[in-house]
N, CA, C and O of each residue as an XYZ file, in Angstrom:
876
protein
N     -16.145     -0.494    -29.984
C     -14.712     -0.753    -29.841
C     -14.227     -0.380    -28.434
O     -13.567     -1.171    -27.760
N     -14.570      0.842    -28.007
C     -14.162      1.308    -26.687
C     -14.824      0.466    -25.604
O     -14.198      0.122    -24.601
N     -16.118      0.132    -25.822
C     -16.835     -0.679    -24.838
C     -16.222     -2.067    -24.730
O     -16.117     -2.619    -23.635
N     -15.817     -2.633    -25.863
C     -15.186     -3.955    -25.851
C     -13.841     -3.913    -25.130
O     -13.497     -4.828    -24.382
N     -13.085     -2.836    -25.365
C     -11.796     -2.683    -24.695
C     -11.986     -2.539    -23.189
O     -11.257     -3.141    -22.401
N     -12.978     -1.732    -22.797
C     -13.260     -1.540    -21.369
C     -13.682     -2.848    -20.717
O     -13.284     -3.152    -19.593
N     -14.499     -3.624    -21.443
C     -14.947     -4.914    -20.911
C     -13.778     -5.882    -20.766
O     -13.707     -6.636    -19.796
N     -12.865     -5.860    -21.733
C     -11.693     -6.747    -21.678
C     -10.792     -6.382    -20.505
O     -10.270     -7.259    -19.816
N     -10.612     -5.077    -20.282
C      -9.793     -4.622    -19.159
C     -10.431     -5.025    -17.834
O      -9.749     -5.478    -16.915
N     -11.765     -4.852    -17.748
C     -12.476     -5.194    -16.515
C     -12.403     -6.685    -16.215
O     -12.397     -7.093    -15.054
N     -12.346     -7.506    -17.282
C     -12.317     -8.959    -17.107
C     -10.914     -9.496    -16.836
O     -10.750    -10.667    -16.493
N      -9.906     -8.644    -16.987
C      -8.524     -9.086    -16.770
C      -8.265     -9.313    -15.286
O      -8.568     -8.436    -14.477
N      -7.716    -10.462    -14.904
C      -7.380    -10.704    -13.494
C      -6.447     -9.618    -12.971
O      -5.542     -9.194    -13.689
N      -6.647     -9.155    -11.728
C      -5.838     -8.055    -11.183
C      -4.335     -8.294    -11.265
O      -3.584     -7.379    -11.604
N      -3.889     -9.500    -10.962
C      -2.454     -9.769    -10.988
C      -1.903     -9.676    -12.408
O      -0.794     -9.186    -12.619
N      -2.683    -10.149    -13.378
C      -2.271    -10.042    -14.780
C      -2.166     -8.578    -15.196
O      -1.232     -8.182    -15.892
N      -3.144     -7.780    -14.756
C      -3.128     -6.350    -15.078
C      -1.912     -5.663    -14.468
O      -1.275     -4.835    -15.118
N      -1.589     -6.001    -13.224
C      -0.433     -5.383    -12.571
C       0.874     -5.788    -13.238
O       1.767     -4.960    -13.415
N       0.987     -7.056    -13.607
C       2.195     -7.508    -14.299
C       2.344     -6.808    -15.648
O       3.452     -6.456    -16.054
N       1.217     -6.609    -16.342
C       1.252     -5.905    -17.628
C       1.677     -4.456    -17.444
O       2.457     -3.924    -18.234
N       1.157     -3.817    -16.389
C       1.535     -2.434    -16.106
C       3.013     -2.323    -15.746
O       3.691     -1.378    -16.148
N       3.503     -3.296    -14.987
C       4.927     -3.293    -14.626
C       5.800     -3.449    -15.867
O       6.822     -2.778    -16.009
N       5.382     -4.346    -16.767
C       6.143     -4.563    -17.999
C       6.163     -3.294    -18.855
O       7.199     -2.929    -19.411
N       5.011     -2.627    -18.954
C       4.932     -1.382    -19.715
C       5.816     -0.308    -19.088
O       6.516      0.419    -19.791
N       5.777     -0.214    -17.762
C       6.590      0.771    -17.068
C       8.076      0.517    -17.276
O       8.833      1.452    -17.534
N       8.502     -0.737    -17.166
C       9.920     -1.072    -17.359
C      10.365     -0.706    -18.771
O      11.474     -0.211    -18.975
N       9.480     -0.959    -19.754
C       9.796     -0.598    -21.137
C       9.962      0.917    -21.275
O      10.883      1.383    -21.945
N       9.065      1.689    -20.634
C       9.176      3.151    -20.669
C      10.452      3.617    -19.972
O      11.147      4.511    -20.454
N      10.740      3.008    -18.851
C      11.933      3.344    -18.068
C      13.199      3.140    -18.897
O      14.042      4.034    -18.981
N      13.331      1.963    -19.508
C      14.526      1.655    -20.289
C      14.629      2.538    -21.531
O      15.719      2.964    -21.911
N      13.478      2.809    -22.161
C      13.479      3.669    -23.351
C      13.901      5.088    -22.994
O      14.690      5.709    -23.706
N      13.366      5.597    -21.881
C      13.717      6.945    -21.438
C      15.184      7.025    -21.036
O      15.864      8.009    -21.329
N      15.662      5.994    -20.372
C      17.077      5.963    -19.974
C      17.983      5.984    -21.205
O      19.006      6.668    -21.222
N      17.600      5.235    -22.223
C      18.374      5.208    -23.459
C      18.374      6.579    -24.128
O      19.407      7.047    -24.607
N      17.206      7.215    -24.156
C      17.083      8.539    -24.768
C      17.983      9.552    -24.052
O      18.688     10.329    -24.696
N      17.952      9.538    -22.717
C      18.755     10.484    -21.934
C      20.245     10.218    -22.110
O      21.044     11.154    -22.136
N      20.626      8.942    -22.231
C      22.044      8.616    -22.424
C      22.563      9.138    -23.756
O      23.750      9.434    -23.890
N      21.678      9.250    -24.743
C      22.077      9.725    -26.066
C      21.982     11.245    -26.196
O      22.841     11.868    -26.821
N      20.946     11.843    -25.611
C      20.677     13.260    -25.826
C      20.774     14.130    -24.574
O      20.618     15.349    -24.645
N      21.026     13.510    -23.451
C      21.144     14.280    -22.219
C      19.807     14.457    -21.522
O      18.762     14.099    -22.065
N      19.842     15.017    -20.303
C      18.611     15.224    -19.530
C      17.582     16.049    -20.294
O      17.931     16.935    -21.074
N      16.323     15.746    -20.058
C      15.235     16.449    -20.728
C      15.020     17.809    -20.059
O      14.946     17.905    -18.834
N      14.922     18.833    -20.861
C      14.726     20.190    -20.343
C      13.428     20.279    -19.537
O      12.374     19.823    -19.983
N      13.521     20.863    -18.363
C      12.339     21.046    -17.522
C      12.014     19.870    -16.629
O      11.081     19.943    -15.829
N      12.772     18.777    -16.749
C      12.464     17.576    -15.966
C      12.639     17.819    -14.468
O      11.840     17.343    -13.662
N      13.678     18.556    -14.101
C      13.915     18.818    -12.672
C      12.815     19.698    -12.076
O      12.383     19.484    -10.944
N      12.376     20.672    -12.837
C      11.275     21.521    -12.368
C      10.008     20.702    -12.196
O       9.291     20.847    -11.206
N       9.740     19.839    -13.170
C       8.567     18.968    -13.091
C       8.664     18.039    -11.886
O       7.660     17.766    -11.228
N       9.871     17.555    -11.596
C      10.068     16.658    -10.464
C       9.782     17.386     -9.148
O       9.197     16.807     -8.233
N      10.190     18.647     -9.053
C       9.920     19.432     -7.848
C       8.425     19.652     -7.663
O       7.897     19.493     -6.563
N       7.751     20.018     -8.746
C       6.298     20.231     -8.688
C       5.585     18.937     -8.307
O       4.686     18.936     -7.466
N       5.995     17.841     -8.933
C       5.381     16.546     -8.640
C       5.608     16.135     -7.186
O       4.726     15.548     -6.558
N       6.788     16.444     -6.653
C       7.098     16.085     -5.267
C       6.178     16.804     -4.291
O       5.661     16.190     -3.357
N       5.972     18.097     -4.500
C       5.067     18.832     -3.619
C       3.628     18.355     -3.787
O       2.883     18.250     -2.813
N       3.246     18.069     -5.022
C       1.897     17.552     -5.272
C       1.671     16.254     -4.507
O       0.642     16.079     -3.854
N       2.644     15.342     -4.593
C       2.471     14.049     -3.946
C       2.597     14.160     -2.429
O       2.018     13.348     -1.707
N       3.338     15.143     -1.932
C       3.405     15.372     -0.485
C       2.031     15.745      0.060
O       1.614     15.241      1.102
N       1.325     16.632     -0.651
C      -0.013     17.027     -0.209
C      -1.026     15.903     -0.411
O      -1.930     15.726      0.405
N      -0.876     15.145     -1.492
C      -1.740     13.978     -1.700
C      -1.543     12.971     -0.570
O      -2.509     12.404     -0.059
N      -0.299     12.755     -0.186
C       0.007     11.821      0.899
C      -0.582     12.303      2.221
O      -1.042     11.495      3.027
N      -0.569     13.612      2.445
C      -1.157     14.165      3.660
C      -2.662     13.897      3.697
O      -3.204     13.497      4.727
N      -3.325     14.118      2.572
C      -4.752     13.818      2.500
C      -5.028     12.339      2.681
O      -5.979     11.951      3.360
N      -4.187     11.513      2.067
C      -4.344     10.064      2.179
C      -4.130      9.602      3.614
O      -4.765      8.647      4.062
N      -3.239     10.272      4.333
C      -2.993      9.932      5.736
C      -4.262     10.109      6.560
O      -4.602      9.247      7.370
N      -4.961     11.216      6.361
C      -6.200     11.460      7.102
C      -7.271     10.433      6.746
O      -8.008      9.974      7.619
N      -7.360     10.073      5.472
C      -8.339      9.060      5.056
C      -7.987      7.704      5.659
O      -8.864      6.965      6.106
N      -6.700      7.390      5.666
C      -6.244      6.109      6.212
C      -6.573      5.981      7.694
O      -6.890      4.891      8.170
N      -6.501      7.084      8.418
C      -6.762      7.067      9.858
C      -8.248      7.049     10.196
O      -8.616      6.958     11.367
N      -9.104      7.134      9.180
C     -10.553      7.153      9.404
C     -11.140      5.752      9.225
O     -11.241      5.277      8.094
N     -11.530      5.076     10.314
C     -12.086      3.715     10.204
C     -13.357      3.647      9.365
O     -13.661      2.601      8.791
N     -14.102      4.751      9.285
C     -15.359      4.747      8.534
C     -15.140      4.746      7.028
O     -16.087      4.552      6.266
N     -13.902      4.961      6.590
C     -13.589      4.965      5.159
C     -12.617      3.833      4.813
O     -11.733      4.009      3.974
N     -12.776      2.698      5.444
C     -11.798      1.614      5.319
C     -11.587      1.167      3.875
O     -10.454      1.154      3.394
N     -12.660      0.803      3.180
C     -12.521      0.280      1.818
C     -11.979      1.341      0.869
O     -11.091      1.067      0.062
N     -12.516      2.553      0.970
C     -12.037      3.649      0.118
C     -10.560      3.918      0.384
O      -9.779      4.112     -0.548
N     -10.183      3.929      1.661
C      -8.787      4.190      2.025
C      -7.870      3.111      1.479
O      -6.786      3.412      0.978
N      -8.291      1.859      1.571
C      -7.452      0.765      1.071
C      -7.274      0.853     -0.439
O      -6.182      0.620     -0.957
N      -8.343      1.187     -1.133
C      -8.249      1.304     -2.598
C      -7.373      2.482     -3.006
O      -6.557      2.363     -3.920
N      -7.539      3.613     -2.334
C      -6.723      4.787     -2.658
C      -5.254      4.543     -2.334
O      -4.368      4.939     -3.092
N      -5.006      3.893     -1.213
C      -3.622      3.610     -0.820
C      -2.952      2.703     -1.844
O      -1.804      2.929     -2.225
N      -3.668      1.685     -2.285
C      -3.125      0.779     -3.306
C      -2.878      1.534     -4.611
O      -1.823      1.385     -5.229
N      -3.851      2.343     -5.028
C      -3.717      3.088     -6.287
C      -2.544      4.057     -6.241
O      -1.901      4.301     -7.262
N      -2.259      4.611     -5.064
C      -1.167      5.585     -4.950
C       0.186      4.967     -5.277
O       1.109      5.677     -5.679
N       0.314      3.669     -5.112
C       1.600      3.016     -5.372
C       1.918      2.953     -6.869
O       3.086      2.906     -7.255
N       0.890      2.951     -7.702
C       1.131      2.992     -9.143
C       1.621      4.378     -9.559
O       2.416      4.510    -10.491
N       1.142      5.409     -8.862
C       1.580      6.767     -9.190
C       3.064      6.946     -8.909
O       3.707      7.813     -9.502
N       3.615      6.133     -8.009
C       5.032      6.256     -7.675
C       5.938      5.877     -8.848
O       7.131      6.177     -8.832
N       5.376      5.221     -9.862
C       6.147      4.978    -11.084
C       6.691      6.296    -11.641
O       7.782      6.348    -12.208
N       5.892      7.370    -11.461
C       6.274      8.680    -11.994
C       7.610      9.133    -11.408
O       8.382      9.819    -12.078
N       7.885      8.748    -10.150
C       9.155      9.122     -9.513
C      10.352      8.688    -10.337
O      11.250      9.475    -10.636
N      10.339      7.413    -10.696
C      11.477      6.862    -11.434
C      11.620      7.543    -12.784
O      12.730      7.882    -13.192
N      10.510      7.747    -13.479
C      10.571      8.394    -14.790
C      11.105      9.821    -14.665
O      11.883     10.267    -15.508
N      10.694     10.539    -13.620
C      11.191     11.905    -13.413
C      12.690     11.930    -13.144
O      13.416     12.758    -13.694
N      13.146     11.013    -12.290
C      14.576     10.960    -11.959
C      15.402     10.640    -13.199
O      16.424     11.278    -13.452
N      14.960      9.654    -13.966
C      15.684      9.264    -15.177
C      15.677     10.402    -16.193
O      16.699     10.685    -16.818
N      14.523     11.058    -16.361
C      14.416     12.155    -17.330
C      15.338     13.315    -16.985
O      15.808     14.027    -17.872
N      15.598     13.505    -15.683
C      16.475     14.603    -15.266
C      17.944     14.203    -15.242
O      18.799     14.997    -14.849
N      18.243     12.964    -15.666
C      19.627     12.517    -15.746
C      20.127     11.773    -14.530
O      21.314     11.456    -14.445
N      19.242     11.484    -13.580
C      19.646     10.774    -12.374
C      19.697      9.273    -12.573
O      19.207      8.745    -13.571
N      20.304      8.585    -11.597
C      20.391      7.131    -11.620
C      19.476      6.542    -10.555
O      19.262      7.148     -9.505
N      18.940      5.365    -10.829
C      18.053      4.681     -9.899
C      18.855      3.644     -9.122
O      19.390      2.702     -9.706
N      18.940      3.820     -7.796
C      19.691      2.840     -7.008
C      18.832      1.601     -6.746
O      17.640      1.579     -7.054
N      19.457      0.577     -6.174
C      18.791     -0.717     -5.993
C      17.566     -0.606     -5.091
O      16.512     -1.159     -5.405
N      17.700      0.098     -3.985
C      16.582      0.237     -3.046
C      15.397      0.936     -3.703
O      14.260      0.474     -3.612
N      15.675      2.039     -4.356
C      14.645      2.831     -5.029
C      13.926      1.997     -6.090
O      12.697      1.990     -6.149
N      14.687      1.302     -6.917
C      14.104      0.529     -8.004
C      13.266     -0.634     -7.518
O      12.138     -0.821     -7.974
N      13.808     -1.426     -6.590
C      13.074     -2.587     -6.075
C      11.797     -2.141     -5.376
O      10.734     -2.732     -5.567
N      11.907     -1.100     -4.569
C      10.741     -0.606     -3.831
C       9.618     -0.185     -4.766
O       8.474     -0.606     -4.595
N       9.937      0.637     -5.747
C       8.904      1.177     -6.624
C       8.326      0.139     -7.578
O       7.214      0.309     -8.078
N       9.065     -0.927     -7.833
C       8.563     -1.971     -8.728
C       7.720     -3.018     -8.012
O       6.994     -3.771     -8.661
N       7.802     -3.079     -6.702
C       7.136     -4.171     -5.982
C       6.079     -3.724     -4.983
O       5.305     -4.554     -4.506
N       6.023     -2.442     -4.652
C       5.111     -1.999     -3.597
C       3.657     -2.304     -3.910
O       2.903     -2.672     -3.009
N       3.242     -2.160     -5.168
C       1.838     -2.421     -5.487
C       1.460     -3.893     -5.300
O       0.295     -4.206     -5.057
N       2.431     -4.791     -5.412
C       2.151     -6.205     -5.146
C       1.987     -6.432     -3.644
O       1.188     -7.262     -3.213
N       2.754     -5.683     -2.859
C       2.594     -5.729     -1.402
C       1.212     -5.226     -1.000
O       0.515     -5.878     -0.222
N       0.815     -4.069     -1.526
C      -0.471     -3.497     -1.125
C      -1.642     -4.311     -1.663
O      -2.690     -4.377     -1.020
N      -1.485     -4.925     -2.821
C      -2.553     -5.790     -3.338
C      -2.779     -6.966     -2.396
O      -3.918     -7.320     -2.090
N      -1.673     -7.571     -1.936
C      -1.771     -8.747     -1.071
C      -2.222     -8.387      0.337
O      -3.113     -9.033      0.889
N      -1.601     -7.343      0.929
C      -1.805     -7.069      2.351
C      -2.783     -5.932      2.651
O      -3.114     -5.693      3.812
N      -3.242     -5.236      1.620
C      -4.180     -4.146      1.867
C      -5.520     -4.411      1.196
O      -6.567     -4.272      1.829
N      -5.499     -4.788     -0.067
C      -6.754     -5.051     -0.764
C      -7.345     -6.412     -0.418
O      -8.530     -6.508     -0.100
N      -6.536     -7.459     -0.477
C      -7.052     -8.818     -0.341
C      -7.073     -9.331      1.104
O      -8.038     -9.978      1.513
N      -6.047     -9.056      1.859
C      -5.929     -9.570      3.233
C      -5.513     -8.395      4.115
O      -4.324     -8.160      4.332
N      -6.493     -7.667      4.613
C      -6.227     -6.331      5.158
C      -6.042     -6.268      6.675
O      -5.833     -5.179      7.211
N      -6.112     -7.377      7.370
C      -5.992     -7.313      8.826
C      -4.659     -6.665      9.233
O      -3.585     -7.116      8.833
N      -4.755     -5.611     10.027
C      -3.563     -4.920     10.503
C      -2.942     -3.952      9.510
O      -1.834     -3.466      9.739
N      -3.628     -3.663      8.417
C      -3.026     -2.853      7.355
C      -2.831     -1.391      7.751
O      -1.898     -0.732      7.290
N      -3.725     -0.890      8.615
C      -3.810      0.550      8.844
C      -2.562      1.139      9.514
O      -2.160      2.261      9.204
N      -1.955      0.384     10.428
C      -0.804      0.912     11.172
C       0.367      1.192     10.233
O       0.926      2.289     10.231
N       0.734      0.178      9.428
C       1.847      0.387      8.496
C       1.514      1.463      7.474
O       2.346      2.320      7.178
N       0.287      1.420      6.929
C      -0.086      2.384      5.890
C      -0.018      3.815      6.406
O       0.426      4.712      5.690
N      -0.454      4.035      7.642
C      -0.412      5.384      8.211
C       1.029      5.864      8.370
O       1.351      7.002      8.028
N       1.893      4.994      8.891
C       3.303      5.369      9.058
C       3.984      5.579      7.707
O       4.782      6.502      7.544
N       3.668      4.724      6.745
C       4.243      4.835      5.410
C       3.816      6.131      4.726
O       4.625      6.805      4.089
N       2.535      6.469      4.868
C       2.021      7.690      4.252
C       2.601      8.931      4.924
O       2.924      9.910      4.251
N       2.735      8.893      6.255
C       3.354     10.014      6.967
C       4.811     10.191      6.533
O       5.283     11.315      6.364
N       5.511      9.078      6.356
C       6.892      9.138      5.862
C       6.939      9.770      4.481
O       7.848     10.545      4.183
N       5.973      9.447      3.640
C       5.934     10.004      2.291
C       5.674     11.512      2.304
O       6.190     12.240      1.457
N       4.875     11.976      3.264
C       4.654     13.423      3.376
C       5.990     14.139      3.559
O       6.274     15.127      2.881
N       6.806     13.630      4.483
C       8.112     14.242      4.750
C       9.084     14.036      3.593
O       9.794     14.960      3.196
N       9.112     12.819      3.057
C      10.081     12.492      2.015
C       9.857     13.318      0.749
O      10.807     13.835      0.163
N       8.589     13.441      0.330
C       8.328     14.193     -0.895
C       8.457     15.695     -0.662
O       8.778     16.443     -1.586
N       8.207     16.138      0.566
C       8.478     17.543      0.879
C       9.974     17.821      0.767
O      10.382     18.876      0.280
N      10.790     16.866      1.222
C      12.247     17.002      1.082
C      12.647     17.037     -0.386
O      13.449     17.876     -0.795
N      12.083     16.118     -1.185
C      12.376     16.117     -2.621
C      11.968     17.436     -3.269
O      12.566     17.870     -4.254
N      10.939     18.069     -2.698
C      10.473     19.341     -3.246
C      11.295     20.534     -2.807
O      11.109     21.640     -3.314
N      12.223     20.314     -1.846
C      13.099     21.399     -1.425
C      13.090     21.701      0.062
O      13.846     22.563      0.510
N      12.258     21.019      0.842
C      12.201     21.250      2.290
C      13.321     20.475      2.979
O      13.085     19.425      3.576
N      14.533     20.998      2.890
C      15.711     20.269      3.376
C      15.712     20.088      4.890
O      16.423     19.222      5.399
N      14.938     20.880      5.616
C      14.922     20.802      7.078
C      14.338     19.492      7.594
O      14.547     19.149      8.758
N      13.611     18.749      6.755
C      13.021     17.479      7.214
C      13.988     16.306      7.049
O      13.702     15.198      7.503
N      15.118     16.542      6.407
C      16.027     15.440      6.081
C      16.479     14.614      7.289
O      16.506     13.387      7.191
N      16.838     15.232      8.433
C      17.295     14.420      9.567
C      16.259     13.411     10.058
O      16.621     12.388     10.639
N      14.977     13.690      9.830
C      13.925     12.785     10.315
C      13.718     11.582      9.403
O      13.189     10.562      9.847
N      14.121     11.677      8.146
C      13.787     10.645      7.167
C      14.354      9.261      7.483
O      13.622      8.281      7.343
N      15.623      9.123      7.905
C      16.096      7.773      8.247
C      15.286      7.133      9.370
O      15.068      5.922      9.372
N      14.841      7.951     10.325
C      14.077      7.429     11.460
C      12.670      7.025     11.047
O      12.199      5.949     11.416
N      11.998      7.877     10.285
C      10.642      7.533      9.847
C      10.669      6.380      8.852
O       9.755      5.555      8.825
N      11.726      6.323      8.031
C      11.862      5.219      7.085
C      12.041      3.891      7.781
O      11.418      2.897      7.410
N      12.904      3.872      8.805
C      13.135      2.633      9.555
C      11.907      2.249     10.367
O      11.542      1.075     10.428
N      11.268      3.237     10.992
C      10.114      2.963     11.850
C       8.979      2.295     11.086
O       8.420      1.301     11.551
N       8.634      2.833      9.915
C       7.530      2.263      9.154
C       7.796      0.807      8.785
O       6.889     -0.024      8.844
N       9.032      0.495      8.407
C       9.360     -0.867      7.991
C       9.361     -1.827      9.172
O       8.820     -2.929      9.076
N       9.961     -1.423     10.277
C      10.022     -2.293     11.451
C       8.633     -2.548     12.024
O       8.317     -3.673     12.413
N       7.808     -1.512     12.077
C       6.435     -1.684     12.562
C       5.639     -2.567     11.608
O       4.846     -3.401     12.046
N       5.850     -2.387     10.304
C       5.164     -3.226      9.325
C       5.533     -4.691      9.461
O       4.664     -5.560      9.402
N       6.823     -4.973      9.644
C       7.285     -6.359      9.827
C       6.697     -6.940     11.106
O       6.195     -8.064     11.111
N       6.760     -6.164     12.200
C       6.219     -6.631     13.481
C       4.719     -6.894     13.385
O       4.214     -7.852     13.971
N       4.011     -6.046     12.650
C       2.572     -6.235     12.476
C       2.270     -7.529     11.747
O       1.359     -8.261     12.134
N       3.028     -7.823     10.692
C       2.803     -9.065      9.955
C       3.114    -10.285     10.815
O       2.422    -11.300     10.723
N       4.141    -10.197     11.644
C       4.462    -11.302     12.553
C       3.325    -11.498     13.552
O       2.903    -12.627     13.802
N       2.833    -10.404     14.120
C       1.766    -10.465     15.116
C       0.474    -11.009     14.509
O      -0.150    -11.912     15.066
N       0.079    -10.454     13.369
C      -1.151    -10.898     12.709
C      -1.014    -12.345     12.249
O      -1.944    -13.137     12.398
N       0.145    -12.690     11.689
C       0.377    -14.059     11.235
C       0.313    -15.059     12.371
O      -0.209    -16.162     12.208
N       0.838    -14.680     13.513
C       0.789    -15.569     14.679
C      -0.659    -15.819     15.101
O      -1.041    -16.951     15.398
N      -1.451    -14.762     15.123
C      -2.861    -14.916     15.469
C      -3.603    -15.800     14.481
O      -4.445    -16.606     14.875
N      -3.294    -15.652     13.205
C      -3.937    -16.478     12.186
C      -3.551    -17.945     12.333
O      -4.386    -18.832     12.152
N      -2.298    -18.197     12.659
C      -1.855    -19.574     12.856
C      -2.600    -20.223     14.014
O      -2.977    -21.392     13.933
N      -2.812    -19.477     15.082
C      -3.545    -20.005     16.231
C      -4.998    -20.293     15.884
O      -5.608    -21.198     16.454
N      -5.555    -19.523     14.948
C      -6.950    -19.730     14.541
C      -7.074    -20.696     13.379
O      -8.182    -21.017     12.949
N      -5.940    -21.163     12.867
C      -5.959    -22.096     11.753
C      -6.248    -21.447     10.414
O      -6.703    -22.118      9.487
N      -5.992    -20.148     10.297
C      -6.229    -19.430      9.047
C      -4.951    -19.385      8.214
O      -3.856    -19.627      8.721
N      -5.108    -19.072      6.932
C      -3.941    -19.018      6.046
C      -3.069    -17.814      6.393
O      -3.559    -16.706      6.614
N      -1.777    -18.064      6.432
C      -0.829    -17.017      6.846
C       0.109    -16.588      5.721
O       0.966    -15.730      5.932
N      -0.038    -17.171      4.527
C       0.893    -16.831      3.450
C       0.893    -15.334      3.113
O       1.949    -14.800      2.772
N      -0.278    -14.619      3.196
C      -0.211    -13.182      2.895
C       0.728    -12.430      3.835
O       1.379    -11.466      3.435
N       0.791    -12.879      5.086
C       1.671    -12.217      6.051
C       3.130    -12.579      5.832
O       4.017    -11.765      6.090
N       3.388    -13.795      5.357
C       4.753    -14.157      4.977
C       5.204    -13.315      3.787
O       6.338    -12.839      3.743
N       4.294    -13.138      2.817
C       4.617    -12.316      1.645
C       4.861    -10.870      2.064
O       5.873    -10.269      1.700
N       3.915    -10.315      2.838
C       4.048     -8.927      3.271
C       5.282     -8.698      4.120
O       6.044     -7.761      3.883
N       5.477     -9.559      5.115
C       6.646     -9.419      5.977
C       7.946     -9.622      5.228
O       8.944     -8.956      5.507
N       7.935    -10.555      4.263
C       9.139    -10.815      3.470
C       9.524     -9.634      2.601
O      10.700     -9.288      2.496
N       8.521     -9.009      1.971
C       8.797     -7.836      1.137
C       9.313     -6.681      1.990
O      10.273     -6.005      1.619
N       8.669     -6.461      3.132
C       9.106     -5.372      4.012
C      10.505     -5.629      4.567
O      11.301     -4.699      4.701
N      10.805     -6.890      4.891
C      12.151     -7.229      5.374
C      13.196     -6.976      4.289
O      14.306     -6.527      4.578
N      12.831     -7.268      3.035
C      13.731     -6.983      1.911
C      13.984     -5.484      1.797
O      15.118     -5.049      1.596
N      12.909     -4.695      1.927
C      13.065     -3.236      1.899
C      13.994     -2.769      3.013
O      14.821     -1.881      2.807
N      13.854     -3.371      4.196
C      14.658     -2.935      5.338
C      16.137     -3.237      5.114
O      16.996     -2.417      5.437
N      16.435     -4.414      4.560
C      17.828     -4.762      4.256
C      18.403     -3.775      3.237
O      19.529     -3.304      3.395
N      17.632     -3.465      2.197
C      18.091     -2.509      1.185
C      18.214     -1.103      1.770
O      19.093     -0.333      1.384
N      17.329     -0.784      2.697
C      17.382      0.508      3.390
C      18.678      0.642      4.186
O      19.340      1.679      4.135
N      19.037     -0.412      4.921
C      20.289     -0.400      5.685
C      21.494     -0.326      4.752
O      22.473      0.362      5.042
N      21.412     -1.040      3.629
C      22.492     -0.998      2.638
C      22.659      0.422      2.105
O      23.780      0.900      1.932
N      21.548      1.085      1.848
C      21.580      2.450      1.336
C      22.219      3.397      2.348
O      23.036      4.243      1.985
N      21.844      3.249      3.619
C      22.438      4.085      4.665
C      23.939      3.843      4.783
O      24.714      4.781      4.971
N      24.344      2.575      4.671
C      25.764      2.232      4.769
C      26.560      2.849      3.620
O      27.642      3.398      3.830
N      26.018      2.756      2.405
C      26.705      3.325      1.245
C      26.835      4.841      1.366
O      27.877      5.410      1.040
N      25.776      5.484      1.835
C      25.830      6.941      2.002
C      26.851      7.331      3.066
O      27.571      8.319      2.921
N      26.903      6.535      4.141
C      27.880      6.805      5.187
C      29.303      6.673      4.684
O      30.162      7.487      5.022
N      29.557      5.651      3.879
C      30.903      5.455      3.327
C      31.285      6.595      2.386
O      32.423      7.063      2.395
N      30.328      7.035      1.575
C      30.609      8.145      0.669
C      30.924      9.420      1.447
O      31.810     10.188      1.071
N      30.188      9.632      2.531
C      30.421     10.824      3.340
C      31.799     10.791      3.985
O      32.491     11.808      4.031
N      32.201      9.617      4.487
C      33.525      9.472      5.102
C      34.629      9.675      4.068
O      35.626     10.346      4.332
N      34.436      9.079      2.874
C      35.431      9.225      1.807
C      35.568     10.680      1.377
O      36.668     11.148      1.083
N      34.446     11.392      1.341
C      34.473     12.798      0.950
C      35.208     13.635      1.985
O      35.943     14.560      1.639
N      35.005     13.304      3.263
C      35.688     14.033      4.332
C      37.193     13.803      4.287
O      37.974     14.715      4.557
N      37.596     12.583      3.944
C      39.023     12.274      3.840
C      39.668     13.035      2.689
O      40.812     13.481      2.785
N      38.913     13.175      1.594
C      39.448     13.887      0.427
C      39.673     15.368      0.711
O      40.570     15.992      0.145
N      38.842     15.922      1.602
C      38.970     17.343      1.916
C      39.965     17.558      3.051
O      40.204     18.696      3.454
């Protein structure tokens, strides 16, 4: 029975498996949100979120070193892709503690693994630059989530830098592929997803700025 299940999972096309995982995650997300709306935040969720944030900050630091090592290219690409599924835990932790998921956060966490599947696992030219910047940003971001408030001023800059460099890389690589007559759709997909993240990132910064101004006026 277990062997048959393992064989069936192994035979499942990767995209089908990812879509199934996304569907399962969304179901868990909505169920947990409903539970919290009825019974309130889950006890210990905030503590768990802090522990998880520090854990993932150190994991990201290790992943950064692996990503920067050319001799571990395939292993690094697989680990980097796998790490994006672990980010599902972020949303579940936030919801369990009574928090709300904004548009940028939700879209990013639901789509990143499709980006890494396309641009890191399957079509990896130029992947390392964005992945290194993204992983370095995650080291700081999750340290902040864990309580290291001193890194906060750097986050908007590292967040913008990783996205802009990623978009520029896809444009550069795509241009080279066009000149060589190679398929460029993976770079359109990658660049398009990153551009979407950047627009949502700017929207998030704008909303936070407006809230800060409104709060200052109230005081």
